C-alpha positions in Angstrom: -22.9 68.0 -113.2 -20.6 69.4 -110.4 -22.9 67.6 -107.7 -22.1 64.4 -109.4 -18.4 64.9 -109.5 -18.5 66.1 -105.9 -20.4 63.0 -104.9 -18.0 60.8 -107.1 -15.1 62.2 -105.2 -16.4 61.6 -101.9 -17.3 58.4 -102.7 -13.8 57.6 -104.0 -11.9 59.2 -100.9 -14.3 57.2 -98.8 -13.2 53.9 -100.6 -9.5 54.9 -100.5 -9.9 55.6 -96.7 -11.6 52.1 -96.2 -8.7 50.3 -98.0 -6.0 52.3 -96.0 -7.7 51.2 -92.7 -8.0 47.8 -93.9 -4.4 47.9 -94.9 -3.2 49.3 -91.5 -5.0 46.9 -89.7 -3.8 43.9 -91.7 -0.2 45.2 -90.9 -0.4 45.5 -87.2 -2.3 42.1 -86.9 1.3 40.2 -86.4 2.4 42.8 -84.2 -0.6 42.3 -81.7 -0.5 38.6 -82.0 3.1 38.8 -80.9 3.3 41.6 -78.4 0.0 40.5 -76.7 2.3 37.7 -75.5 5.3 39.9 -74.5 7.7 39.2 -77.6 9.4 41.9 -79.0 10.6 42.7 -82.3 14.1 41.9 -83.7 16.0 45.2 -84.5 17.1 44.6 -88.0 18.6 48.1 -88.6 22.1 47.1 -87.0 24.7 46.3 -89.6 25.3 43.2 -87.9 21.5 41.6 -88.1 19.3 41.2 -91.2 16.1 39.6 -91.6 14.7 37.9 -94.6 11.7 35.5 -93.3 11.5 32.6 -96.0 8.0 31.7 -94.9 7.2 35.5 -96.1 8.2 34.3 -99.6 7.6 31.4 -101.8 11.6 30.2 -101.2 10.7 27.5 -98.8 10.1 23.9 -98.7 6.2 24.1 -99.3 6.8 26.8 -102.1 4.0 29.1 -100.3 3.9 32.4 -98.6 2.4 31.4 -95.1 3.1 34.7 -93.6 1.7 37.5 -95.8 2.8 40.6 -94.8 4.8 39.7 -92.0 8.3 41.0 -92.7 9.8 41.4 -88.9 11.1 38.6 -86.7 10.0 38.6 -83.1 11.2 36.5 -80.1 10.9 36.4 -76.3 12.9 39.2 -74.6 15.6 36.8 -73.1 16.0 35.1 -76.4 16.2 38.8 -78.2 19.1 39.5 -75.8 20.9 36.4 -76.6 20.7 37.1 -80.1 22.2 40.6 -79.8 24.8 39.0 -77.8 25.6 36.6 -80.5 25.6 39.5 -83.0 28.3 41.3 -80.8 30.4 38.2 -80.7 30.2 37.7 -84.4 31.1 41.4 -85.1 34.2 41.0 -82.6 35.6 37.8 -84.4 34.4 38.4 -87.9 33.2 42.1 -88.3 32.9 41.5 -92.1 30.0 38.8 -91.5 26.3 39.2 -90.6 23.5 37.3 -89.1 21.0 36.5 -91.5 17.4 35.5 -89.8 15.1 33.2 -91.7 12.5 32.4 -89.1 11.7 33.4 -85.4 8.3 33.2 -83.4 6.1 31.2 -85.4 2.4 30.8 -84.3 1.0 27.4 -84.1 -1.5 27.8 -86.8 1.4 28.3 -89.3 3.3 25.1 -87.6 -0.1 23.1 -88.6 0.3 24.3 -92.4 4.2 23.2 -92.4 3.2 20.1 -90.7 0.1 19.1 -93.1 2.1 20.0 -96.4 5.8 18.7 -95.6 6.4 15.5 -97.8 8.1 13.3 -95.1 6.4 10.2 -94.0 5.0 10.5 -90.6 7.2 8.2 -88.7 10.2 10.7 -89.5 8.3 13.9 -89.7 8.7 14.9 -86.2 12.5 15.0 -86.8 12.4 17.7 -89.0 9.0 19.6 -88.4 7.5 19.7 -84.9 4.0 18.3 -84.4 1.9 21.2 -83.9 -0.1 19.1 -81.0 2.9 19.5 -78.7 4.3 22.6 -80.3 7.7 23.8 -81.6 9.8 26.1 -79.6 9.6 28.3 -82.3 5.7 28.5 -81.3 6.9 30.0 -78.0 9.0 32.5 -79.6 12.2 31.0 -78.1 13.9 29.4 -81.4 15.3 30.9 -84.3 16.5 29.9 -87.8 19.4 31.9 -89.0 22.8 31.8 -91.2 25.9 33.9 -91.8 25.8 36.4 -94.5 28.6 38.6 -96.0 28.4 42.6 -95.8 26.2 42.8 -98.7 23.8 40.2 -97.3 24.7 37.2 -99.4 24.4 34.2 -97.3 27.7 32.0 -96.9 27.8 28.6 -98.4 26.6 26.2 -95.5 26.6 22.9 -97.6 22.9 22.9 -97.7 19.9 25.5 -98.3 17.5 26.3 -95.4 15.0 23.2 -94.4 17.1 20.8 -96.0 15.9 17.4 -94.8 18.7 15.4 -95.7 21.6 14.1 -93.6 24.1 16.6 -95.1 22.2 19.4 -92.9 22.7 17.6 -89.7 25.7 18.7 -87.2 26.7 15.5 -85.7 28.3 13.9 -88.8 30.1 17.0 -90.4 33.7 15.4 -90.2 32.4 12.2 -91.8 30.7 14.2 -94.5 33.7 16.1 -95.5 35.4 12.5 -95.7 32.9 11.3 -97.8 32.8 14.6 -100.0 29.1 15.8 -99.2 30.8 18.8 -97.4 33.7 20.8 -97.7 35.9 22.1 -95.1 34.7 25.7 -95.8 31.2 24.8 -95.4 31.9 23.3 -92.2 33.9 26.1 -91.1 31.2 28.3 -91.6 28.7 26.4 -89.7 31.4 26.0 -86.9 31.6 30.0 -86.7 27.7 30.3 -86.5 27.4 27.6 -83.8 30.4 29.0 -81.8 28.8 32.6 -81.6 25.2 31.2 -80.9 26.3 28.8 -78.0 28.5 31.3 -76.6 25.3 33.8 -76.4 23.4 30.8 -74.7 21.4 29.2 -77.6 21.1 25.3 -78.1 21.9 23.8 -81.5 19.7 21.0 -82.5 21.3 17.9 -84.5 19.5 17.9 -87.5 19.3 21.4 -88.5 22.4 23.5 -88.8 20.4 26.5 -89.0 18.1 25.9 -86.0 18.9 27.4 -82.3 16.9 27.1 -79.3 17.2 29.9 -76.4 15.9 27.5 -74.0 15.4 23.8 -73.4 11.9 22.5 -74.3 11.1 21.9 -70.7 12.2 25.4 -69.6 10.3 26.9 -72.7 7.2 25.4 -71.7 7.3 26.1 -68.1 8.1 29.7 -68.7 6.0 30.7 -71.7 2.7 30.6 -73.4 2.3 28.9 -77.0 1.3 31.5 -79.7 -1.4 30.6 -81.3 
């Protein structure tokens, strides 16, 4: 009887060990994917930067968790330096606010999932979701999606949610959108605060997405970095 109990305990311990190893391997897989190509993790312990990867949840435009256990944001080192500078500028101007990151480096295989599942006709699709054949700047670890949040981490009102594919999310017609009562003065003011600190740090906004910023031009990005597969 004792021998059987001892054998059961050994088998149980071995099973737990294998599960532990498997979980550990799974949790380090994203780290290896990114760091093998020189990307670095965003330090979200700082009071000025928070991370909530929307593709690690079902709260995104395809309604699926495509990142699994990935909880950290990664960027190319120079892009990360620019992000920290933006956080410092925000702290100087608005110490009550935080940068809240929704997405950063994104492997091309995930880009393919987004491309395949977004419900936008092909002629307009690339305006909002980059074609994985050419790659998004996210796929090189040189783009970031983010918003502003209050000290408790609550996102400010920007007029639309993340990944809104309507004209209201565009940044080039904001005054017209205010006049048409599709945006408020406060919503645009919040966007301008975000754009001001990000552009001061060297990021480049895009016309159709108020939340998206590139650390470098597409040409520079593709000439300097490898795409993350």
